[in-house]
N, C-alpha and C positions, 0 to 999 in steps of 0.2 A: 842247830841249837836248840840246849834242853832249855822244856816249856816249863813255870815253877807254878804250881799252884800255890795260889793265895787268897783262895777264896772256899770259905766252909761249907763241904755238902751238906749240913744239919739244913741250910735255907735252900726250899725245893727250886725256885730260880734258878739257881747256881748249877745243883744237880742235875738241870737240864741244859742250861747252859756247857756246863761242863762236858755234856753225853757229845755234845758238836764243835767242841772246840776245835779238836785238830783240822775239821772241813774248813771253818773260817779261817784259821791261822795259816791253810794252806790257801785260802781266797785270798788273804791281805799279802801277800808273799805274791800272786801272780798280778797281783794291781801295780805289787810295787815294779814289776820286772818289765811290765807295761805301761808304763806313766804316758799322760798327758797336757800337757799345755790347756789353759783360759782358754773356753769358748770351740774347744775339740777335743771335747773328750767322749768321743761317739764311741768307741766301744766298752770305755767305763761306763756310761749311761743304757747304752743296750744291753752290758750284762744286771745293772741293778735293776733296770725296769723288768729284763724276762724275771728273775728272782723274784721280785714281789709278785708278779702276776702269777707267778706259781704256786705263792704262798696263797694268794686270794684276792690279794690288795688291786683296788681301782687304779690302772696306773695311766698318769698323763704326764709326754714326756715332750721335749723343745719349749718350756718353760724356763723364758729368758735365755733362747737361744740351747744350749743341751740342757737343760736344770730337769730332773723328775722328780715327781710328788706321787708318792701312794698313798691313799688314804685307804683304811680300816674303818671301818661301822659297825659297834656293839651294842646291842642293850637299847632303853631307850632315854640316857642322858644327853639330855641337851650339852654337854659341856662340850668342850673340841683343846686338843693342844696339839703345839708341830715341834718336832724337832730336828735341828737343820744339820748335814754333813757337807763339808767340801769334798770333792771332788781332783782338783787337780794338782797340775806340779809343776814344776820351777825350772828355767833352764840352766841346769846346775850340769857339769859333768860328774858321775858317780867314782866314788873313789873309795867305796866301802870292802871293796872283796867278795863281796858275801855271795854264793851262791845264786840267789836270786834277785842278783843288780841289774838296775834298767838293760833292755835288749834294747832300748832306745839314744842313740847318741845326744849328749848333750840334753837332756832331757833325765829328771829323777825325780823322785817323790822325799824331798829333804824335809818338809816340817809336816810329814803324817796325814798328808789326806787322804793315803791308802786307809789307813788304820782307821781313824773318824769313818770312812764310807765304812768299814767292815765292822765296826762298831754297831753302829748304827744298822745295818742287815741282819748282824746278830738279833737283836732286840727284835725286829720288824718281825722276822720268822716265830721266834718267842711267843708274840704277842697273835701271831695269826693261830697260830695253835691252839692257845690256852684260851685267847678271849674274856680273859681274865678282869673286863673292864667293862663302863657302859659309858659310850657315847663317842667321839670320832677321834681317830690319833689318824694325823697328818706325818708323815714318813718327808722328811724333803733333803733331795740328794745336790747344791749348789753346785753351779762350774764357779771358774775362775776366781779364786778368791784371793788370789797372787796376782794383785796389779788393777784384775781388769775390772772391777765393782760388779764382779756374777751377782749378788745379791740386789744390790739398785734394779740389776737388770731383771732378775724376777721378779722384784714388785714392779716394774713399771710393765712385765707382764702380766699383770692383775695377779700375784701371786694370793694377797690377803684377799682379797674379792671373789676370786676362785673356789679359794681354798679355804675361807674362813678357820681364825683359831684366835680361841681366846688367850691362851699365851704361848707364847715360845723360846725352846732352849738349846739351846749349842754347849759343845763342851771343846777344849784345845786339851790334846798334849804339853807337858810342858817338863823338860828333863830340866834336872839338877833338884826334882823334888820328888822323895821318895817313893817306889816303883809304888803305884796304886793309891797313894794319898790324893787326900780329895781337896780344892780350893775355891774359897767363893769369899766375891767381896762386890759388895752392895755400893751406888753410884758409877763416878768413873772408873773404871776399872784396865782400860788400853788406851793409848792415845789418841792423838788424830792425827795424820800426815800430811804434810805438803813438800810438793817439790819445787827449790827455786832456780833458777837459772839462771845466772849473771853472765852478760857477754862484756867485757870490758874492749873498749874499745880506743885504740890510740892512733898511732903514727908508724905506720915499720918502715926501718931503715936498715940501714950498716952498723952492725954490734959495733964498729971501731969509733962511728962519729955519734952516738948517744946526744949531742945538743942538739942535733937535726932531727930526729925524732920524739916523739912520744911516747914513752914503754907504758904498753899496759902490762905486763911483767911485772915492774916493781910496785904499779898502781895495784894488780892484784892480789900481791902480796900483802900489800898493806889493808886491803880491804880485810884480808884471812884471818888478820890480828884482830881488826878492830871487829869483828862478828864474835872476837869470843866476847866482848862486852856484853853483849844482847842478856844473854840469863843469867850474870855475875851481877852485871849494873842495873837494867831494865825491869828484869822480873822481879816479883815481891819475893822475898828468899823463902815465902813458905807456901811460892806456886811449886811446881816442876814443868820445867820443861827441858826442851835439845834445839839445840842447830847446830849441825856438824855438817862440812864443806868437805865434801865425798873425791869430787875430784875438780883437776885442774886440770886444764889442757888447752894449748898454747906455743906458739914455734916448731922450728922444721932444724933448725941449725944454731950449733955453740954463737957464732957471728953474725946472726938476724936478728934484727929486732923486728918482733912480726906485729900486725898489724891489730890482734887482736888476743883476748884471754878467754875463755869460760871456764865459769865456775858451775859448781851442780851441787846443792844442798838439799838435807832433809831437815825438816824441820819439825820437833813435835813437842803437843799442848796436851792437857787435860781439859782447858772452858775455853769457850770461844772467844772471852774479855784479852787473857792470853794473848792467844791465839790470831787476833787482829791487832793486838798493840807489839809482838812477835814484827810479824807484815811489816806496820809503817815501820819500825827500826830497819828493818834489814834494809827495806828501798831505800831510808832518807842515809844509813851509811854507807849505802853502795853508789849512790851520787854525790855525798860528797868527799869520801875517799875517791874517786875518780877525779870528781873537778880540782882537788887538790895539788892532782901532776900535769893535769891540763888534758884527761882523759876525759871520756862521758860512759853511759852505760845502758844495753838495752834487757830491760828485765819480764822475764816471762816466771809468773809465779800461778803454776794452774794446781787448784785444791783437789786432799786426795781424800782417804776416809776421815770420818766424822769421828769426833770419841766417842767408844760403845761403851755407855751410859748401863748396868743393870739397874732395874726397878727394884726396889728394897722391897716388898710385900714378896715376888717373883723369887727373889733371891734369900730370902727368907724359908721360902716354903723348899725350893732347892737343896738348901742346907739340912734342912730338916728333916727331905728321904736320906740324902749322907748318913747322919747321925743316927738316926731310924735302923735302918738295915745296915750300917755297916760298924756304923758306933761312933763315937766322939774323936776317940784315937785315931781314926783314921781322917778325921779333917785336921788339913794346916792351921795352926792357928796363926791371925791377922796376914795372913796373905796377904803382899804387896801387890800395890796394880802396877801396871807393867806399858812400857816404854814402847813396844810394840803395838802395831796397829793391824784394825780385824773390820774387817765388810758387815760382818753380825749388825753393826751397829748402827748400819745404815734398817735393820728389821726392828731392832731394838725403838726404833724408832717410830714404827708405825702402829706395832703391838709391847703391850709387857711382857716381859721376859725377864732372862736372864744365861750369861757367860759363864763357865765354869771350869775347871780347868784338872786336872789329872794328871799325876805322876809318871814322866818316863822315865828314872831314874835318874843311874849316874850316864848319862849315852852324849852324844856328840852334840849339839849346839843345835837349835834348827836354822835350817839354812847351809846347813855344814854340807860339803861334800861326803861328809862321813857320818853323818844321821843314818838313824835307822829308827822306825817306831819301832816297841819293845810290845812284842806280843806276850808278855804276861801278862798286862793290862787290859786285854782286850776283854772278856770274859767279866773281869770285874767293871768297866765301864758299860758294858752291855748289857748285865744286871742295874747296875745304876738306871741304864733309860727304862727299862721294865717297871722297875720299881717306880719312878716317877712317873712313869703313864699309870698307874695304875693308880696311884693314890692320888693323881689329879684328876682321874676320870672314878671318883668313888662314885658309889650308890648317890642319887638325888637328898638322899636322910644324911650325906656327909661322913655317912663310914663307911670304912673299908675294909673288906673282907680278905683284903691280900695282903695284912703285914703279917711277918713273921711270929712262931710263938714265943716265949719269951724263953731266956737261955740264949737265942742264935746270936748275941754279939758277937761281930766280926773282932777278931783280933788287930 
């Protein structure tokens, strides 16, 4: 793959990062070829901890099982800031055909966490070598974002008590957004997610004698159609929500009416009131539809991640960092809320901060077996983190000596 230079070398930070770009591209591809699932990131966390320690960080491993926190202090400013990167991969069979494709069958980095980890490592190295900030920087490498709520595990393990920060930031690459463009959104930015498991229970029998059975397949089919009205007829049109029936399982033969059918749903919302409204409506519909066919239901409704709500002040600051060091043309206007979910939401419930996005270009979508992180954005994303830390940890008088000189606005 050809690595295109998208960063102007007039920026001193960019010049240094470009100097070890190839090293970090190789590191990213190594991580890609050796993916690990949530809470099993043993090799990944050991590699991260080793690099941080070699650069002079205070390193703590095992935070939230396999999480790593690197601490770097400089100067006498009492301020502190944290940046989080996720490390885990997904249980997906890779189909990219890349030379550095996953060597672990059935597991791949299909969401770009290999790139997120590498980006933060590159920024951490620069900050350690230059120390052009005053305060405390925390590099937080989180396990198990993909469904395991690794953020919540780190918090439960005392993350913000043991490693206090005044603000916390994170980013995600985003396919479909032009390469290297930054996206910011204050308030609800990513949806909550809940899993719903509905078991429709009837009475099995011979397919030739339906009158002697209670057919859960018909009841389940009716329920699937009824669920389509939850968003269209119960949720305010100005609110956003998603109810998707992802699986239907039941029956073993064409001539047998099964005893039960199982449905699994995913529910996405952007505020708690709508979240509760949808839960109540799904339960009521499921019970009524089943009863109308003489069947009954058993419902499990485990809560997933909360809505990711970016703090207004910190999001404005994060956007200003991009504008100051990259230029307004590198910021996506009117970046829309995303119906995918993120457990960084739990960190934002504990500390002020913001979660931002950087364009991955015209790549396959996230969680696709053909997805790959775009190495062209690695330097710019790392440079963004460096500038954010330096600007946040400016001198006590509020003046940062690390702003670029006039005329360094990026194209």
